[in-house]
Gaussian input, Z-matrix of N, CA and C with variables (Angstrom, degrees):
# hf/3-21g

backbone

0 1
 N
 C     1     B1
 C     2     B2     1     A1
 N     3     B3     2     A2     1     D1
 C     4     B4     3     A3     2     D2
 C     5     B5     4     A4     3     D3
 N     6     B6     5     A5     4     D4
 C     7     B7     6     A6     5     D5
 C     8     B8     7     A7     6     D6
 N     9     B9     8     A8     7     D7
 C    10    B10     9     A9     8     D8
 C    11    B11    10    A10     9     D9
 N    12    B12    11    A11    10    D10
 C    13    B13    12    A12    11    D11
 C    14    B14    13    A13    12    D12
 N    15    B15    14    A14    13    D13
 C    16    B16    15    A15    14    D14
 C    17    B17    16    A16    15    D15
 N    18    B18    17    A17    16    D16
 C    19    B19    18    A18    17    D17
 C    20    B20    19    A19    18    D18
 N    21    B21    20    A20    19    D19
 C    22    B22    21    A21    20    D20
 C    23    B23    22    A22    21    D21
 N    24    B24    23    A23    22    D22
 C    25    B25    24    A24    23    D23
 C    26    B26    25    A25    24    D24
 N    27    B27    26    A26    25    D25
 C    28    B28    27    A27    26    D26
 C    29    B29    28    A28    27    D27
 N    30    B30    29    A29    28    D28
 C    31    B31    30    A30    29    D29
 C    32    B32    31    A31    30    D30
 N    33    B33    32    A32    31    D31
 C    34    B34    33    A33    32    D32
 C    35    B35    34    A34    33    D33
 N    36    B36    35    A35    34    D34
 C    37    B37    36    A36    35    D35
 C    38    B38    37    A37    36    D36
 N    39    B39    38    A38    37    D37
 C    40    B40    39    A39    38    D38
 C    41    B41    40    A40    39    D39
 N    42    B42    41    A41    40    D40
 C    43    B43    42    A42    41    D41
 C    44    B44    43    A43    42    D42
 N    45    B45    44    A44    43    D43
 C    46    B46    45    A45    44    D44
 C    47    B47    46    A46    45    D45
 N    48    B48    47    A47    46    D46
 C    49    B49    48    A48    47    D47
 C    50    B50    49    A49    48    D48
 N    51    B51    50    A50    49    D49
 C    52    B52    51    A51    50    D50
 C    53    B53    52    A52    51    D51
 N    54    B54    53    A53    52    D52
 C    55    B55    54    A54    53    D53
 C    56    B56    55    A55    54    D54
 N    57    B57    56    A56    55    D55
 C    58    B58    57    A57    56    D56
 C    59    B59    58    A58    57    D57
 N    60    B60    59    A59    58    D58
 C    61    B61    60    A60    59    D59
 C    62    B62    61    A61    60    D60
 N    63    B63    62    A62    61    D61
 C    64    B64    63    A63    62    D62
 C    65    B65    64    A64    63    D63
 N    66    B66    65    A65    64    D64
 C    67    B67    66    A66    65    D65
 C    68    B68    67    A67    66    D66
 N    69    B69    68    A68    67    D67
 C    70    B70    69    A69    68    D68
 C    71    B71    70    A70    69    D69
 N    72    B72    71    A71    70    D70
 C    73    B73    72    A72    71    D71
 C    74    B74    73    A73    72    D72
 N    75    B75    74    A74    73    D73
 C    76    B76    75    A75    74    D74
 C    77    B77    76    A76    75    D75
 N    78    B78    77    A77    76    D76
 C    79    B79    78    A78    77    D77
 C    80    B80    79    A79    78    D78
 N    81    B81    80    A80    79    D79
 C    82    B82    81    A81    80    D80
 C    83    B83    82    A82    81    D81
 N    84    B84    83    A83    82    D82
 C    85    B85    84    A84    83    D83
 C    86    B86    85    A85    84    D84
 N    87    B87    86    A86    85    D85
 C    88    B88    87    A87    86    D86
 C    89    B89    88    A88    87    D87
 N    90    B90    89    A89    88    D88
 C    91    B91    90    A90    89    D89
 C    92    B92    91    A91    90    D90
 N    93    B93    92    A92    91    D91
 C    94    B94    93    A93    92    D92
 C    95    B95    94    A94    93    D93
 N    96    B96    95    A95    94    D94
 C    97    B97    96    A96    95    D95
 C    98    B98    97    A97    96    D96
 N    99    B99    98    A98    97    D97
 C   100   B100    99    A99    98    D98
 C   101   B101   100   A100    99    D99
 N   102   B102   101   A101   100   D100
 C   103   B103   102   A102   101   D101
 C   104   B104   103   A103   102   D102
 N   105   B105   104   A104   103   D103
 C   106   B106   105   A105   104   D104
 C   107   B107   106   A106   105   D105
 N   108   B108   107   A107   106   D106
 C   109   B109   108   A108   107   D107
 C   110   B110   109   A109   108   D108
 N   111   B111   110   A110   109   D109
 C   112   B112   111   A111   110   D110
 C   113   B113   112   A112   111   D111
 N   114   B114   113   A113   112   D112
 C   115   B115   114   A114   113   D113
 C   116   B116   115   A115   114   D114
 N   117   B117   116   A116   115   D115
 C   118   B118   117   A117   116   D116
 C   119   B119   118   A118   117   D117
 N   120   B120   119   A119   118   D118
 C   121   B121   120   A120   119   D119
 C   122   B122   121   A121   120   D120
 N   123   B123   122   A122   121   D121
 C   124   B124   123   A123   122   D122
 C   125   B125   124   A124   123   D123
 N   126   B126   125   A125   124   D124
 C   127   B127   126   A126   125   D125
 C   128   B128   127   A127   126   D126
 N   129   B129   128   A128   127   D127
 C   130   B130   129   A129   128   D128
 C   131   B131   130   A130   129   D129
 N   132   B132   131   A131   130   D130
 C   133   B133   132   A132   131   D131
 C   134   B134   133   A133   132   D132
 N   135   B135   134   A134   133   D133
 C   136   B136   135   A135   134   D134
 C   137   B137   136   A136   135   D135
 N   138   B138   137   A137   136   D136
 C   139   B139   138   A138   137   D137
 C   140   B140   139   A139   138   D138
 N   141   B141   140   A140   139   D139
 C   142   B142   141   A141   140   D140
 C   143   B143   142   A142   141   D141
 N   144   B144   143   A143   142   D142
 C   145   B145   144   A144   143   D143
 C   146   B146   145   A145   144   D144
 N   147   B147   146   A146   145   D145
 C   148   B148   147   A147   146   D146
 C   149   B149   148   A148   147   D147
 N   150   B150   149   A149   148   D148
 C   151   B151   150   A150   149   D149
 C   152   B152   151   A151   150   D150
 N   153   B153   152   A152   151   D151
 C   154   B154   153   A153   152   D152
 C   155   B155   154   A154   153   D153
 N   156   B156   155   A155   154   D154
 C   157   B157   156   A156   155   D155
 C   158   B158   157   A157   156   D156
 N   159   B159   158   A158   157   D157
 C   160   B160   159   A159   158   D158
 C   161   B161   160   A160   159   D159
 N   162   B162   161   A161   160   D160
 C   163   B163   162   A162   161   D161
 C   164   B164   163   A163   162   D162
 N   165   B165   164   A164   163   D163
 C   166   B166   165   A165   164   D164
 C   167   B167   166   A166   165   D165
 N   168   B168   167   A167   166   D166
 C   169   B169   168   A168   167   D167
 C   170   B170   169   A169   168   D168
 N   171   B171   170   A170   169   D169
 C   172   B172   171   A171   170   D170
 C   173   B173   172   A172   171   D171
 N   174   B174   173   A173   172   D172
 C   175   B175   174   A174   173   D173
 C   176   B176   175   A175   174   D174
 N   177   B177   176   A176   175   D175
 C   178   B178   177   A177   176   D176
 C   179   B179   178   A178   177   D177
 N   180   B180   179   A179   178   D178
 C   181   B181   180   A180   179   D179
 C   182   B182   181   A181   180   D180
 N   183   B183   182   A182   181   D181
 C   184   B184   183   A183   182   D182
 C   185   B185   184   A184   183   D183
 N   186   B186   185   A185   184   D184
 C   187   B187   186   A186   185   D185
 C   188   B188   187   A187   186   D186
 N   189   B189   188   A188   187   D187
 C   190   B190   189   A189   188   D188
 C   191   B191   190   A190   189   D189
 N   192   B192   191   A191   190   D190
 C   193   B193   192   A192   191   D191
 C   194   B194   193   A193   192   D192
 N   195   B195   194   A194   193   D193
 C   196   B196   195   A195   194   D194
 C   197   B197   196   A196   195   D195
 N   198   B198   197   A197   196   D196
 C   199   B199   198   A198   197   D197
 C   200   B200   199   A199   198   D198
 N   201   B201   200   A200   199   D199
 C   202   B202   201   A201   200   D200
 C   203   B203   202   A202   201   D201
 N   204   B204   203   A203   202   D202
 C   205   B205   204   A204   203   D203
 C   206   B206   205   A205   204   D204
 N   207   B207   206   A206   205   D205
 C   208   B208   207   A207   206   D206
 C   209   B209   208   A208   207   D207
 N   210   B210   209   A209   208   D208
 C   211   B211   210   A210   209   D209
 C   212   B212   211   A211   210   D210
 N   213   B213   212   A212   211   D211
 C   214   B214   213   A213   212   D212
 C   215   B215   214   A214   213   D213
 N   216   B216   215   A215   214   D214
 C   217   B217   216   A216   215   D215
 C   218   B218   217   A217   216   D216
 N   219   B219   218   A218   217   D217
 C   220   B220   219   A219   218   D218
 C   221   B221   220   A220   219   D219
 N   222   B222   221   A221   220   D220
 C   223   B223   222   A222   221   D221
 C   224   B224   223   A223   222   D222
 N   225   B225   224   A224   223   D223
 C   226   B226   225   A225   224   D224
 C   227   B227   226   A226   225   D225
 N   228   B228   227   A227   226   D226
 C   229   B229   228   A228   227   D227
 C   230   B230   229   A229   228   D228
 N   231   B231   230   A230   229   D229
 C   232   B232   231   A231   230   D230
 C   233   B233   232   A232   231   D231
 N   234   B234   233   A233   232   D232
 C   235   B235   234   A234   233   D233
 C   236   B236   235   A235   234   D234
 N   237   B237   236   A236   235   D235
 C   238   B238   237   A237   236   D236
 C   239   B239   238   A238   237   D237
 N   240   B240   239   A239   238   D238
 C   241   B241   240   A240   239   D239
 C   242   B242   241   A241   240   D240
 N   243   B243   242   A242   241   D241
 C   244   B244   243   A243   242   D242
 C   245   B245   244   A244   243   D243
 N   246   B246   245   A245   244   D244
 C   247   B247   246   A246   245   D245
 C   248   B248   247   A247   246   D246

   B1=1.4613
   B2=1.5234
   B3=1.3126
   B4=1.4573
   B5=1.5242
   B6=1.3123
   B7=1.4683
   B8=1.5255
   B9=1.3272
   B10=1.4599
   B11=1.5195
   B12=1.3357
   B13=1.4704
   B14=1.5293
   B15=1.3087
   B16=1.4649
   B17=1.5274
   B18=1.3123
   B19=1.4749
   B20=1.5296
   B21=1.3190
   B22=1.4684
   B23=1.5241
   B24=1.3063
   B25=1.4565
   B26=1.5263
   B27=1.3274
   B28=1.4685
   B29=1.5249
   B30=1.3075
   B31=1.4612
   B32=1.5260
   B33=1.3200
   B34=1.4648
   B35=1.5209
   B36=1.3129
   B37=1.4742
   B38=1.5260
   B39=1.3183
   B40=1.4644
   B41=1.5250
   B42=1.3029
   B43=1.4633
   B44=1.5263
   B45=1.3230
   B46=1.4696
   B47=1.5260
   B48=1.3268
   B49=1.4652
   B50=1.5241
   B51=1.3203
   B52=1.4611
   B53=1.5284
   B54=1.3171
   B55=1.4720
   B56=1.5209
   B57=1.3261
   B58=1.4713
   B59=1.5340
   B60=1.3212
   B61=1.4750
   B62=1.5245
   B63=1.3147
   B64=1.4656
   B65=1.5203
   B66=1.3217
   B67=1.4677
   B68=1.5280
   B69=1.3241
   B70=1.4728
   B71=1.5194
   B72=1.3139
   B73=1.4632
   B74=1.5206
   B75=1.3098
   B76=1.4612
   B77=1.5297
   B78=1.3313
   B79=1.4698
   B80=1.5276
   B81=1.3320
   B82=1.4620
   B83=1.5279
   B84=1.3213
   B85=1.4627
   B86=1.5253
   B87=1.3285
   B88=1.4648
   B89=1.5236
   B90=1.3264
   B91=1.4674
   B92=1.5251
   B93=1.3148
   B94=1.4605
   B95=1.5210
   B96=1.3226
   B97=1.4640
   B98=1.5192
   B99=1.3066
   B100=1.4653
   B101=1.5230
   B102=1.3408
   B103=1.4613
   B104=1.5225
   B105=1.3148
   B106=1.4568
   B107=1.5238
   B108=1.3331
   B109=1.4656
   B110=1.5208
   B111=1.3071
   B112=1.4587
   B113=1.5307
   B114=1.3096
   B115=1.4695
   B116=1.5238
   B117=1.3331
   B118=1.4623
   B119=1.5248
   B120=1.3153
   B121=1.4594
   B122=1.5233
   B123=1.3405
   B124=1.4631
   B125=1.5321
   B126=1.3067
   B127=1.4602
   B128=1.5263
   B129=1.3127
   B130=1.4599
   B131=1.5256
   B132=1.3408
   B133=1.4634
   B134=1.5225
   B135=1.3318
   B136=1.4600
   B137=1.5256
   B138=1.3035
   B139=1.4545
   B140=1.5205
   B141=1.3055
   B142=1.4520
   B143=1.5231
   B144=1.3163
   B145=1.4505
   B146=1.5256
   B147=1.3166
   B148=1.4487
   B149=1.5237
   B150=1.3007
   B151=1.4567
   B152=1.5213
   B153=1.3174
   B154=1.4548
   B155=1.5175
   B156=1.3064
   B157=1.4560
   B158=1.5150
   B159=1.3301
   B160=1.4582
   B161=1.5256
   B162=1.3446
   B163=1.4721
   B164=1.5237
   B165=1.3314
   B166=1.4662
   B167=1.5272
   B168=1.3065
   B169=1.4570
   B170=1.5266
   B171=1.3121
   B172=1.4648
   B173=1.5274
   B174=1.3429
   B175=1.4623
   B176=1.5258
   B177=1.3302
   B178=1.4648
   B179=1.5243
   B180=1.3297
   B181=1.4641
   B182=1.5239
   B183=1.3229
   B184=1.4607
   B185=1.5221
   B186=1.3487
   B187=1.4589
   B188=1.5198
   B189=1.3330
   B190=1.4570
   B191=1.5246
   B192=1.3289
   B193=1.4570
   B194=1.5230
   B195=1.3385
   B196=1.4627
   B197=1.5281
   B198=1.3253
   B199=1.4651
   B200=1.5237
   B201=1.3223
   B202=1.4596
   B203=1.5330
   B204=1.3236
   B205=1.4582
   B206=1.5204
   B207=1.3359
   B208=1.4599
   B209=1.5258
   B210=1.3407
   B211=1.4757
   B212=1.5237
   B213=1.3245
   B214=1.4619
   B215=1.5264
   B216=1.3374
   B217=1.4623
   B218=1.5231
   B219=1.3263
   B220=1.4664
   B221=1.5229
   B222=1.3293
   B223=1.4691
   B224=1.5209
   B225=1.3338
   B226=1.4637
   B227=1.5165
   B228=1.3187
   B229=1.4671
   B230=1.5265
   B231=1.3384
   B232=1.4579
   B233=1.5188
   B234=1.3280
   B235=1.4705
   B236=1.5063
   B237=1.3388
   B238=1.4583
   B239=1.5262
   B240=1.3503
   B241=1.4548
   B242=1.5406
   B243=1.3406
   B244=1.4678
   B245=1.5242
   B246=1.3172
   B247=1.4785
   B248=1.4849
   A1=107.55
   A2=115.67
   A3=118.24
   A4=110.71
   A5=116.69
   A6=122.82
   A7=112.17
   A8=118.09
   A9=121.13
   A10=109.99
   A11=116.96
   A12=119.61
   A13=111.02
   A14=116.87
   A15=120.83
   A16=110.82
   A17=117.21
   A18=120.55
   A19=111.21
   A20=116.94
   A21=119.92
   A22=110.17
   A23=117.85
   A24=121.29
   A25=111.09
   A26=116.74
   A27=120.73
   A28=110.26
   A29=118.50
   A30=122.08
   A31=110.53
   A32=117.86
   A33=121.09
   A34=110.67
   A35=117.98
   A36=120.97
   A37=110.14
   A38=117.94
   A39=121.25
   A40=111.09
   A41=117.60
   A42=121.21
   A43=110.63
   A44=117.43
   A45=120.25
   A46=111.67
   A47=117.29
   A48=120.40
   A49=110.74
   A50=117.93
   A51=121.68
   A52=110.99
   A53=117.28
   A54=120.70
   A55=110.51
   A56=117.44
   A57=120.71
   A58=110.06
   A59=117.23
   A60=119.83
   A61=112.09
   A62=117.57
   A63=120.67
   A64=110.82
   A65=117.26
   A66=120.81
   A67=110.18
   A68=117.77
   A69=121.10
   A70=110.46
   A71=117.74
   A72=121.24
   A73=111.34
   A74=117.63
   A75=121.40
   A76=110.57
   A77=117.08
   A78=120.40
   A79=110.17
   A80=117.55
   A81=120.28
   A82=111.15
   A83=117.90
   A84=122.11
   A85=110.90
   A86=116.76
   A87=119.82
   A88=111.41
   A89=117.59
   A90=120.31
   A91=110.77
   A92=116.35
   A93=119.58
   A94=111.27
   A95=117.31
   A96=119.88
   A97=111.84
   A98=117.14
   A99=119.78
   A100=111.50
   A101=118.04
   A102=121.58
   A103=112.60
   A104=118.50
   A105=122.32
   A106=110.04
   A107=117.66
   A108=119.51
   A109=111.71
   A110=115.29
   A111=120.26
   A112=109.11
   A113=118.15
   A114=119.74
   A115=111.23
   A116=114.45
   A117=119.35
   A118=109.97
   A119=116.25
   A120=121.55
   A121=112.43
   A122=117.10
   A123=119.64
   A124=111.44
   A125=116.23
   A126=121.11
   A127=107.18
   A128=117.77
   A129=118.95
   A130=113.31
   A131=118.10
   A132=120.86
   A133=112.76
   A134=117.30
   A135=120.41
   A136=110.35
   A137=114.73
   A138=119.76
   A139=108.11
   A140=116.10
   A141=119.32
   A142=111.96
   A143=117.94
   A144=120.33
   A145=113.45
   A146=118.60
   A147=121.11
   A148=109.67
   A149=116.17
   A150=121.13
   A151=108.15
   A152=115.67
   A153=120.27
   A154=110.17
   A155=116.17
   A156=122.34
   A157=108.68
   A158=116.86
   A159=122.48
   A160=107.78
   A161=118.20
   A162=120.05
   A163=112.72
   A164=118.29
   A165=120.12
   A166=110.61
   A167=117.23
   A168=120.81
   A169=110.70
   A170=117.11
   A171=119.13
   A172=110.61
   A173=117.89
   A174=120.44
   A175=110.31
   A176=117.24
   A177=119.07
   A178=110.09
   A179=118.10
   A180=120.46
   A181=110.27
   A182=117.28
   A183=120.85
   A184=110.38
   A185=117.42
   A186=120.29
   A187=110.63
   A188=117.58
   A189=119.56
   A190=110.59
   A191=117.61
   A192=120.87
   A193=110.50
   A194=116.89
   A195=119.90
   A196=111.13
   A197=116.64
   A198=119.50
   A199=111.29
   A200=116.70
   A201=121.69
   A202=109.84
   A203=116.73
   A204=120.71
   A205=111.01
   A206=117.29
   A207=120.52
   A208=111.01
   A209=117.01
   A210=120.00
   A211=110.64
   A212=117.22
   A213=120.49
   A214=111.09
   A215=116.70
   A216=120.34
   A217=109.80
   A218=117.00
   A219=120.18
   A220=110.39
   A221=117.23
   A222=120.11
   A223=111.03
   A224=116.64
   A225=119.57
   A226=111.31
   A227=117.23
   A228=119.67
   A229=110.09
   A230=115.79
   A231=119.43
   A232=110.59
   A233=117.35
   A234=120.28
   A235=111.09
   A236=117.45
   A237=120.18
   A238=111.19
   A239=117.20
   A240=120.92
   A241=109.90
   A242=116.77
   A243=120.69
   A244=110.98
   A245=117.32
   A246=119.87
   A247=108.15
   D1=121.07
   D2=-179.08
   D3=-90.65
   D4=179.97
   D5=-173.20
   D6=-67.04
   D7=-32.73
   D8=-179.56
   D9=-66.97
   D10=-43.76
   D11=178.36
   D12=-63.27
   D13=-36.97
   D14=178.49
   D15=-65.87
   D16=-43.56
   D17=178.78
   D18=-65.65
   D19=-38.34
   D20=177.38
   D21=-63.66
   D22=-41.04
   D23=178.60
   D24=-63.81
   D25=-41.44
   D26=179.14
   D27=-63.76
   D28=-43.15
   D29=-179.67
   D30=-65.27
   D31=-44.66
   D32=-179.70
   D33=-63.98
   D34=-43.55
   D35=178.59
   D36=-63.90
   D37=-40.75
   D38=178.90
   D39=-62.68
   D40=-42.62
   D41=178.66
   D42=-64.55
   D43=-43.87
   D44=179.83
   D45=-64.56
   D46=-41.89
   D47=178.30
   D48=-64.36
   D49=-38.52
   D50=178.37
   D51=-63.82
   D52=-43.11
   D53=178.80
   D54=-64.91
   D55=-41.74
   D56=179.24
   D57=-63.83
   D58=-43.97
   D59=178.19
   D60=-63.86
   D61=-35.49
   D62=177.49
   D63=-64.43
   D64=-42.82
   D65=179.48
   D66=-65.89
   D67=-43.94
   D68=179.53
   D69=-63.20
   D70=-40.93
   D71=178.91
   D72=-64.66
   D73=-40.80
   D74=179.23
   D75=-64.73
   D76=-42.57
   D77=178.60
   D78=-64.34
   D79=-41.78
   D80=178.15
   D81=-63.50
   D82=-38.67
   D83=177.84
   D84=-63.04
   D85=-44.74
   D86=179.48
   D87=-65.78
   D88=-37.44
   D89=176.90
   D90=-65.34
   D91=-39.07
   D92=178.28
   D93=-65.14
   D94=-40.18
   D95=177.99
   D96=-63.92
   D97=-34.81
   D98=-179.40
   D99=-71.40
   D100=-23.75
   D101=179.73
   D102=-92.85
   D103=0.93
   D104=-177.31
   D105=-64.43
   D106=134.09
   D107=-178.89
   D108=-66.47
   D109=150.86
   D110=178.79
   D111=-77.95
   D112=150.33
   D113=179.77
   D114=-68.07
   D115=153.21
   D116=179.43
   D117=-69.81
   D118=142.57
   D119=-178.65
   D120=-103.20
   D121=10.06
   D122=-176.39
   D123=-60.73
   D124=-62.71
   D125=179.30
   D126=-148.35
   D127=108.28
   D128=-175.93
   D129=-66.07
   D130=-21.04
   D131=-179.46
   D132=-92.39
   D133=-2.77
   D134=-177.55
   D135=-71.33
   D136=145.64
   D137=176.30
   D138=-76.09
   D139=130.48
   D140=-174.18
   D141=-90.63
   D142=-38.65
   D143=-174.09
   D144=-115.00
   D145=-15.36
   D146=-176.37
   D147=-121.13
   D148=154.51
   D149=175.45
   D150=-115.12
   D151=151.10
   D152=-179.82
   D153=-72.90
   D154=144.45
   D155=178.68
   D156=-100.94
   D157=123.75
   D158=179.34
   D159=-110.72
   D160=104.85
   D161=-176.20
   D162=-63.13
   D163=-33.77
   D164=-178.89
   D165=-65.38
   D166=-42.60
   D167=-179.34
   D168=-67.43
   D169=-40.28
   D170=-179.20
   D171=-71.11
   D172=-29.85
   D173=177.74
   D174=-66.75
   D175=-41.65
   D176=179.38
   D177=-68.24
   D178=-35.52
   D179=176.36
   D180=-66.89
   D181=-38.52
   D182=179.31
   D183=-66.07
   D184=-39.52
   D185=178.85
   D186=-63.11
   D187=-43.34
   D188=179.87
   D189=-67.81
   D190=-35.23
   D191=178.01
   D192=-67.82
   D193=-40.89
   D194=177.74
   D195=-65.97
   D196=-39.11
   D197=177.52
   D198=-62.24
   D199=-42.15
   D200=178.87
   D201=-64.90
   D202=-40.30
   D203=178.53
   D204=-65.02
   D205=-41.88
   D206=178.13
   D207=-61.17
   D208=-41.40
   D209=178.46
   D210=-64.01
   D211=-41.16
   D212=-179.33
   D213=-65.42
   D214=-40.56
   D215=179.32
   D216=-66.39
   D217=-40.03
   D218=179.10
   D219=-62.97
   D220=-40.37
   D221=177.87
   D222=-64.59
   D223=-40.47
   D224=179.51
   D225=-67.15
   D226=-36.17
   D227=177.78
   D228=-65.73
   D229=-37.03
   D230=177.90
   D231=-64.64
   D232=-40.91
   D233=178.26
   D234=-67.69
   D235=-36.22
   D236=179.33
   D237=-68.08
   D238=-34.45
   D239=179.91
   D240=-69.40
   D241=-34.98
   D242=-179.72
   D243=-70.08
   D244=-31.77
   D245=-176.12
   D246=-78.85

């Protein structure tokens, strides 16, 4: 067997292995698609990954947080004055 016959055998085997892998990959892809979960039917218009931002609600939360922070700072200043 000379070098040309060996190279031809390598090329033919490579092509056959590539075709077999392509078929196996396609079958695996189709099996994966068949196992895909169905979409939720709760509310098709609902946001799935994001929540809506309401600036008015966050502003009132920020005001209450700032008020609480101001009270805490005032208490700490009172303790610092006593020490």
